[in-house]
Structure formats: C-alpha cells, structure tokens
C-alpha positions as CSV (number, residue, x, y, z in Angstrom):
1,M,0.0,0.0,0.0
2,I,0.9,3.7,-0.2
3,E,1.2,5.4,3.1
4,I,1.6,9.2,3.4
5,R,2.1,10.8,6.8
6,D,2.3,14.6,7.6
7,L,3.5,15.4,4.1
8,H,4.7,19.0,3.5
9,K,6.1,20.4,0.3
10,H,7.4,23.9,-0.2
11,F,8.5,25.7,-3.4
12,G,10.5,28.5,-1.8
13,D,8.0,30.5,0.3
14,L,5.0,28.8,-1.3
15,H,3.6,26.0,1.0
16,V,2.1,23.6,-1.6
17,L,1.2,20.6,0.6
18,K,0.3,21.2,4.2
19,G,0.4,18.0,6.3
20,I,-1.2,15.4,4.0
21,D,-2.1,12.0,5.6
22,L,-3.3,9.4,3.2
23,D,-3.4,5.6,2.7
24,V,-4.1,3.9,-0.6
25,K,-4.6,0.1,-0.4
26,K,-3.8,-2.4,-3.1
27,G,-6.6,-2.6,-5.7
28,E,-8.1,0.8,-4.7
29,V,-8.9,3.6,-7.2
30,L,-8.5,7.0,-5.6
31,S,-9.4,10.1,-7.6
32,V,-8.0,13.4,-6.4
33,I,-10.0,16.5,-7.4
34,G,-9.8,20.2,-6.7
35,S,-9.0,23.5,-8.3
36,S,-5.7,24.2,-10.2
37,G,-2.9,25.0,-7.8
38,S,-4.4,23.0,-4.9
39,G,-1.4,20.6,-4.7
40,K,-2.9,17.6,-6.5
41,S,-0.2,17.0,-9.1
42,T,2.5,17.8,-6.6
43,L,1.2,15.0,-4.4
44,L,1.9,12.5,-7.3
45,Y,5.4,14.0,-7.9
46,C,6.2,13.5,-4.2
47,I,4.9,9.9,-4.3
48,N,7.2,9.2,-7.3
49,S,10.2,11.1,-5.8
50,L,10.1,13.5,-8.7
51,E,9.9,16.2,-6.1
52,K,11.7,16.2,-2.8
53,I,9.7,16.8,0.4
54,Q,10.5,19.1,3.4
55,Q,8.6,17.1,6.1
56,G,6.8,13.8,6.6
57,S,7.1,10.5,4.8
58,V,5.9,8.6,1.8
59,K,6.1,4.8,1.9
60,I,5.5,2.3,-0.9
61,D,4.9,-1.2,0.5
62,G,6.8,-0.2,3.6
63,I,9.8,1.4,1.8
64,D,10.4,5.1,2.6
65,V,10.5,6.8,-0.8
66,H,12.6,9.8,0.4
67,A,15.1,7.9,2.6
68,K,18.7,8.5,1.6
69,N,19.4,4.8,1.2
70,T,16.3,4.0,-1.0
71,D,17.0,2.9,-4.6
72,V,14.5,5.3,-6.2
73,N,15.0,3.9,-9.7
74,K,14.1,0.4,-8.5
75,L,11.2,1.7,-6.5
76,R,9.8,3.5,-9.5
77,Q,9.4,0.2,-11.3
78,K,6.5,-0.3,-9.0
79,L,5.0,3.0,-10.0
80,G,3.7,3.7,-13.5
81,M,3.1,7.3,-14.2
82,V,1.1,9.0,-17.0
83,F,1.5,12.7,-17.4
84,Q,-0.6,15.4,-19.0
85,Q,1.8,15.4,-22.0
86,W,2.6,12.0,-23.5
87,N,6.3,12.6,-24.4
88,S,6.7,9.8,-26.9
89,F,10.0,9.4,-28.8
90,P,9.0,10.7,-32.3
91,H,11.7,8.7,-34.1
92,L,10.4,5.3,-32.7
93,T,7.3,3.4,-33.6
94,A,4.6,2.8,-31.0
95,M,6.0,-0.7,-30.5
96,E,9.6,0.5,-30.2
97,N,8.5,3.3,-27.7
98,V,6.8,0.7,-25.4
99,A,9.7,-1.8,-25.7
100,L,12.4,0.7,-24.8
101,A,12.1,0.7,-21.0
102,P,11.8,-3.1,-20.6
103,R,15.0,-3.5,-22.5
104,I,17.0,-0.7,-20.9
105,V,15.6,-0.8,-17.3
106,K,14.6,-4.4,-16.9
107,G,17.2,-6.0,-19.2
108,K,14.7,-7.9,-21.3
109,S,15.8,-9.3,-24.6
110,K,14.7,-7.6,-27.8
111,E,12.2,-10.4,-28.5
112,E,10.8,-10.3,-24.9
113,A,10.5,-6.5,-25.0
114,L,8.7,-6.5,-28.3
115,Y,6.3,-9.2,-27.1
116,I,5.5,-7.1,-24.0
117,A,5.1,-4.0,-26.2
118,E,2.7,-5.8,-28.5
119,T,0.7,-7.2,-25.6
120,Q,0.3,-3.9,-23.9
121,L,-0.5,-1.9,-27.0
122,K,-3.3,-4.5,-27.7
123,H,-4.4,-4.1,-24.1
124,V,-5.0,-0.4,-24.6
125,G,-6.7,-0.8,-28.0
126,L,-3.7,0.1,-30.2
127,G,-3.1,-3.4,-31.7
128,D,-3.5,-1.9,-35.2
129,K,-1.0,0.9,-34.6
130,L,2.1,-1.2,-33.7
131,K,4.2,0.2,-36.5
132,N,2.9,3.8,-36.5
133,Y,5.0,6.7,-35.4
134,P,3.6,9.0,-32.8
135,S,3.0,11.7,-35.4
136,A,0.5,9.4,-37.1
137,L,-1.5,9.0,-33.9
138,S,-4.3,11.2,-32.5
139,G,-3.9,12.8,-29.1
140,G,-6.0,10.1,-27.5
141,Q,-4.0,7.4,-29.1
142,Q,-0.7,9.0,-28.0
143,Q,-2.0,9.1,-24.5
144,R,-3.0,5.4,-24.6
145,L,0.5,4.8,-26.0
146,A,1.9,6.5,-22.8
147,I,-0.3,4.2,-20.7
148,A,1.0,1.1,-22.6
149,R,4.5,2.3,-22.0
150,A,3.9,2.6,-18.3
151,L,2.2,-0.8,-18.1
152,A,5.1,-2.4,-19.9
153,M,7.1,-2.1,-16.7
154,E,4.6,-4.2,-14.9
155,P,3.9,-1.6,-12.2
156,E,1.9,-2.4,-9.1
157,Y,0.5,1.2,-8.9
158,M,-0.5,3.7,-11.6
159,L,-0.4,7.4,-11.1
160,F,-2.4,9.5,-13.5
161,D,-1.7,13.3,-13.6
162,E,-4.7,14.8,-15.4
163,A,-4.2,12.3,-18.3
164,T,-7.0,13.8,-20.3
165,S,-6.4,17.6,-19.8
166,A,-4.4,18.1,-23.0
167,L,-6.9,16.2,-25.2
168,D,-9.6,17.4,-27.5
169,P,-13.0,16.7,-25.9
170,E,-13.9,14.0,-28.4
171,K,-10.7,12.1,-27.5
172,V,-11.1,12.1,-23.7
173,G,-13.5,9.2,-23.7
174,E,-11.1,6.7,-25.2
175,V,-8.5,7.4,-22.6
176,L,-11.0,7.2,-19.7
177,D,-12.3,3.9,-21.1
178,T,-8.7,2.6,-20.9
179,M,-8.4,3.8,-17.3
180,R,-11.8,2.2,-16.5
181,L,-10.5,-1.1,-17.9
182,L,-7.4,-1.0,-15.6
183,A,-9.6,-0.2,-12.6
184,E,-11.8,-3.2,-13.5
185,E,-8.7,-5.4,-13.7
186,G,-7.8,-4.4,-10.1
187,M,-4.9,-2.0,-10.8
188,T,-4.2,0.3,-7.8
189,M,-4.6,3.9,-9.2
190,I,-4.3,7.4,-8.0
191,C,-5.9,9.7,-10.6
192,V,-5.6,13.4,-10.4
193,T,-8.5,14.4,-12.6
194,H,-11.0,17.1,-13.7
195,E,-13.3,14.4,-15.1
196,M,-16.0,14.4,-12.4
197,G,-18.0,11.6,-14.1
198,F,-14.9,9.3,-14.0
199,A,-14.2,10.2,-10.3
200,R,-17.8,9.6,-9.4
201,D,-18.4,6.3,-11.3
202,V,-15.0,4.5,-11.1
203,S,-13.4,5.6,-7.8
204,D,-13.5,3.7,-4.6
205,R,-12.7,7.0,-2.8
206,V,-12.4,10.6,-3.8
207,A,-10.2,13.2,-2.1
208,Y,-10.9,16.9,-2.5
209,F,-7.8,19.2,-2.2
210,H,-8.0,22.9,-1.4
211,Q,-5.0,25.1,-1.1
212,G,-2.6,22.3,-0.1
213,V,-5.0,20.6,2.3
214,M,-6.9,17.4,1.9
215,E,-10.2,18.9,2.9
216,E,-12.3,15.8,2.5
217,I,-12.0,12.2,1.5
218,G,-14.6,9.5,1.2
219,P,-16.7,7.3,-1.1
220,P,-17.9,9.1,-4.3
221,E,-21.5,9.1,-3.1
222,Q,-20.5,11.0,0.0
223,I,-18.2,13.5,-1.7
224,F,-20.5,14.3,-4.6
225,Y,-23.9,14.1,-2.9
226,S,-23.3,14.8,0.8
227,P,-20.0,16.8,1.1
228,I,-19.2,18.1,4.5
229,S,-16.7,20.8,3.7
230,E,-18.0,24.2,2.5
231,H,-15.0,24.4,0.1
232,T,-16.0,21.0,-1.4
233,K,-19.6,22.1,-1.8
234,K,-18.6,25.3,-3.6
235,F,-16.1,23.5,-5.9
236,L,-18.7,20.9,-6.9
237,A,-21.3,23.6,-7.5
238,N,-19.0,25.4,-9.8
239,V,-17.8,22.4,-11.8
240,R,-21.4,21.3,-12.3
C-alpha cells in the first residue's frame, strides 16, 4: 500500500502541501479533485520522488521513498506514471516506444521486450497501430501509448496526472475507457482528474484538495452528494 504521513512540500516561500495524511490500499482507485494549484499534481510527484519533500514520509509497500538509502529507480518500477503530455519518442514506432524501458531498465531481450510491447498496445486498444510513429496517432491514441509504455514495466501502482487535460473533448472518452479497464482489472490507481464523471463512477474513494490541504476524503456518493466541507460544496457547485 501507499502510506503518506504529515507530508509537507514547499516551493520557496510557497507552502504547496500542508500536512497530508493518506493511505491507498492495493486494488483501490483514488481520484483526487480540486482547483488548479491545490497541490494535486505535486502529491503525485512527491509519491514518485520527482519532487523532494520538506517534512513527513511517503512509503510504498513499507519502503520510505525519500530515505537516503532508498534505490529510487528500483522503487519507480512499482509506479507507472502517466503525465498530461505523452512525451513519446518521435523517431520510434509505437511498439519501439513501449519496448524501450523493458529493454533498458529491466534487461529484457529484444524479442521479450517487443512481445511485452505488442501485448500492452493491444491491451489499450492500439493493436492496429504497432508500427505507427507518434506523429501518425491522434492525441487520445498517443496518451494510450503512454499508458501502454507505463504498463510495460509491470507496475503495481499507476499514477495519472490529469491524463485527459491536453486532449480534444472527443478524444477524452477513449483514454477514460482505458483507465476504467485498468480499474476493473484491479490496478491500484491514484488519478488526479478534472473528469468528475470518472471520479464519481470509477473511484473507490475521492479526495478533495483545497490550497494544499486534503479537505475531505470518502466514497464518491458522500463527496458528490453529501459533502461536509463548504469548500467541497462550492467547488462541486462550480464544476457542475
């Protein structure tokens, strides 16, 4: 599981995360919602050690992510991360993009890595795009390519940082469908998202962040239909 205790993050004088306490159990889907600048994405970056923390702890299966003796690169193999921008290698085909990390990071043979790549591309609905270059893919397809690339490392957890925010509206659904599929398969997921329908329908729990504080967390039906915090109520009224 992921265990976060008293997590604080500063960027200079800006206090971005203010004492976050959070547990995410294996097989759980947690959606994190809130206004821009509330600390949602920073939370994911701290979990993945892409940002250092000033106070508190983040543990993945009991391993302290930010301890000096932690092998962060090895730990990151447990954590697949999908960003707002897909960042594919433009000179590699879809299959070559996905096969790269298994070969370089996990030491798989070329044949093994290509088999993994083909399997994961088919998994996300890109079985007919194996030899396409990223420039020949739509935004939604490129984001699904990014998901396949993360899955190729066989992670135990998936972190999604507003994976649909850079997409045209008509492409959002295909990426959300892929995320729904992973949830149905039991993947542990933390999804920072502006897609309220996804958060409501797919999540086991929803956390609302406001100005660096986790104001409220609970089942979707509680957060969306009986929120306690006035900030949560105001946010949901605005997004509706």
